N, C-alpha and C positions, 0 to 999 in steps of 0.2 A: 206603174213606175211613178215615183213622186215627182211633182212639178219642180222646176228650178227654184221657185220661191220657197217651197217646202224644204228642199235640200239645203238652201242657204240658211234657213232658220234652224235646221238641225245642226248644221255646222257651227253657227254662232252659239247655240246652246251647249254644244260640246266644249267649245273653248271657255265659255263662262263657267261651266262645272269644273273644268280642268284647273281653273285658277282659284277655286274656292279656298284652298289652304294658303293663298297669298294675302287673304284679308287680314288687316292688322288686328292684334289681340284686343285692342280697345277701339271700337268703331269711331269714337269721336275724334281720334287723332287725325284721320284723313281729311276731316272737314274743317280743320283750322283755317282761319283766314291767312292767305299768303302774307308772311311777315315782312316781306320786302316790297316796296312800291318802286316800280321801274320808272325812271325819268326818260329823257330823250336819248336812249341808247344809240350807239353807232353800229351800223351793219354795212358790210361791203363784201364783194365776192366776184368771181368770174369763172368762166369755163373756156377751155381751149381745146382745139383739135389735136394738139400735141401736148405731152406732159411738160410742165414747166416747174422750176424750183420755187420753194417757199419764199425766196427773196422777193418774188413778184407780188405776194400778198402783204409783205412787210411795209412797203411805201403807202399803199392805200390805207392800211391800218393806222399809220401815223397821221394821215390826213383826217381820220375820224377820231383822233385821240380826244379832241375837245368835246366829243359826245359821251365820254366815259369819265369816271373819277378814280380809276386805278384800283377799284375794289373787285373787279372781275373781268377777265379777258379770255378769249378762247379762239381756237382755230380748228377747222375741219378740212380734211383733204380726202378726195375721192378719185378713183381712177388712177391708182398708184403705179409706180414703176417697180417691178419685183426685184430688180438688181439693186435698187437703192435700199431695200429692206432685207437683202440677203436671203431671199427665197426664190423658188422657181415660179414660173407663170402659173403652173397647175396649182401650187399651194396658194398663191395669191387669189386665184379665181374661186377655189373651192373651200378654203378654210375660213373660219371666223377669226377675226383679229380682235381678241379680247385684251383691252387695255385697262389696267387697274392702277389708280392713283394711290400711293402709299402715304397717307398722312402720318403714319407711324411706321418708320422703316422696319421695325421689328415685326410688323404684321405680315410680311411677305410669306414666311413659312406657314403661318396659320391659314392664310388665304389659300395657298396652294394645297395644303392638306385637306382643307374643308371644301373648296369649291372648284378646284382645277384638276388635281391629279386623280381623284376617284372617278371622274366622269368623262374626261377628255383624253384623246390621244394628242400629244403635243408634238408638232412638227418643228417648231422653233419657239424659244422663249428666253427672255432676259430683260434686264433693265435697258431702257433706251438711253442713248448718250446725252449728256448735258455739259454745259460749260463747267469749269473747275470751281468757280466761285460766283455765286449768283449776284454778288455786289458789283461784278464787272459789267452787268447788264444795266443800261440806263433806266432809271425810274422803277427798278425792281426792288421793292422794300422788304418783301417777305420771300423767304426761300420756297420755291415751288416744290410740290411733292415729287418724289421719285415715281417714275411710271414703269411698270413692268408689262411687257407686251408678249402675248402668247398667240401663236398660230395653231388653231385647234380644230379637231372634229370630234363629235360625240362618239364615245365607244359604242360599237354595235350592240353589245349586250345591254348597256345602259339605255340606249335609245329604244330597243325592243321592249324592255321592262316599262319604260315611261309611256310608250304608246299603249301598252296593255292596261296600265293602271289608269290612264286618263281617257280611255275609250277612243283613241285616235287610230284604230286599226285600219280604217278605210281611207285615211289621208295619205298623200304622197310622202315618202320618207323625208324629203327635204323640208316639207312644211312642218312635219313633226320635229325635226331637228331644229328648225328656226324657233319653234315654241319652247323647246327644252332650253336653248341658249337664253332666250328671253327670261324664262322663269328662274334659271340658275343665277342670272345677274340680279334679279329682284331679291332672291334669298341671300346672295352675297352682300348686297347693300343693307338688308335688314340686320345681318349679323355684324357687319364691320363698320357701317356708317350710321344707320338709324337716326334720322333727322333730329330726334328729340333725345338722343343718348350719346354714348361714346362714339367718337369718330376716328377710326383707324385706317380705313381704306374704302374706296368705292369704285364702281365700274364707270369709266369714262365712255367707252364704246365697246361694242361686241358685234361688229358688222363684217360683211364681206367686202373687201376692197375699199374700205373707208375707215378712217381713224379720226379721233378727236383728242386734243389736248386743251386744258384750261387751267387757269391760275388765278391767284389774287394778284392783280396787276393789269397791265395793258396787253392787248392781243399780240402786238409786235414783239413784246418781251418774251412771249411763249415761243415764237419762231427762233429767237436768238438763244434762249436758255436751252431748249431741247435740240439745238443744232439742226434746224430744219431748212436753212437757206438753200441747200443743194438737193434736198429731198423733193422729188418731182411728183406731180399729180396733174390730172386733167382739170379738176375742179377744186377751187379753194374758196372758203368763206371765213370771215372773221367777225368778231363781235366785241365791242367795247361796252361794258356794262355801266349803268349809272343808277344803282339802287339808292333810294333816298331815305329809307328807314329800316329798322329792324336789324337782324343779324346779317350783315353785309360782307363778312370777312371770309366765308368759307368757299373754297374753289368749287365745291359741289353745286353751288347756286349759280355759277357762271354758265354762260352759253358757249358752245352749242349743246343742245340736248338731243338724245337719240331715242328712237323707238326700237327698231331693229336695224334695218338697212337704210335709214335716213337720218340726216342731221338737220336740226332746225335752229335758227336764230330769229329774233324779232325785236321790234322797237315799239315800246309803249306798254300800256296796261290792258289787261283783259277785263272788260266790264262783267263778263258772265263766268268768272272763275268758279263760283260756287255751283252754278247750274251744270257746268261741264264736269265738275267733280262728282256731282250726284249721278249724272248720266254714266260716267265711268264706273262708279261704285256699284251700280246695278249690274255691271258686267265683270265684277271682281277685279277691277283695275284701280290702283290707288297711288297717288303721287307720294314719292319718298323725300323729295328735296324742297317741297313747299314753295315753289315758284310757279307763276302762271304759265310760263313757256313750257314747262314740263308737261302740264296737262294737255297742251295743244298737240305735242308730238305723240303723246300716248293715244290721243283721239285719232290722229292721222294713222298711226300704226294699226289701231283697231280696225279702221275702215279699209285700210289697204290689205291687211292680211286675213282678217276674219270675215 
């Protein structure tokens, strides 16, 4: 019988090989210097034993507003209340909540035909509510993207084929499904966002019982615009971004970033961005949004799942 270390190495190699086709067509693209330098960004958050509404992250975000410059703000909520989302407890606990930001409203049909409908059973799906006019939200100068939310599970026949193609026959079914969801989001982002190409849509989050929204603006504006003051969760985090150079306008560069079932925000710069990118590239993992926080959550996801 192989030793635990040997089993772990075989598992890691299986994941590395399974992600080989996620490598960018031009290898030099993943190694670009992060074009945005983060200043003294603002982060805040809390966890509660009972679910509380988004209004309770609103005020802390305002107090951190001076740590951002309105070029990127985001919210993550975890431990959600199913009735607030219109689903059963079973669906909330078992389904993946795939949230896609539509930078081009006309992209929704293409996204669904390409990356949702062929592969997933959809228990619920639709645009999340927003205020009628973004100009009614203080300090919101750019209309945030529409967000479409899907509660999904991978179709059994799709999952079986994926496990066979990727050599995951010995893995538990849920772990194979986790990896399928992760890879599907990477492909969706490549097709509809592509950091160096046309930007039509991108995946905000694809987790179980966790969701993310982010905008060009301040974090508290996201709470208002997406009508989240009464949406309850056990854990809330918020981020006020302060990028100081480069392309600072796109919501894809705002925090939080997700791996699979985790959301991360951070304050400051990563001195070892390039070395972490090299480490990830050796395992066929590549940042798509060209910000240093993204590589950290990819690293965390690698170490926690693989």
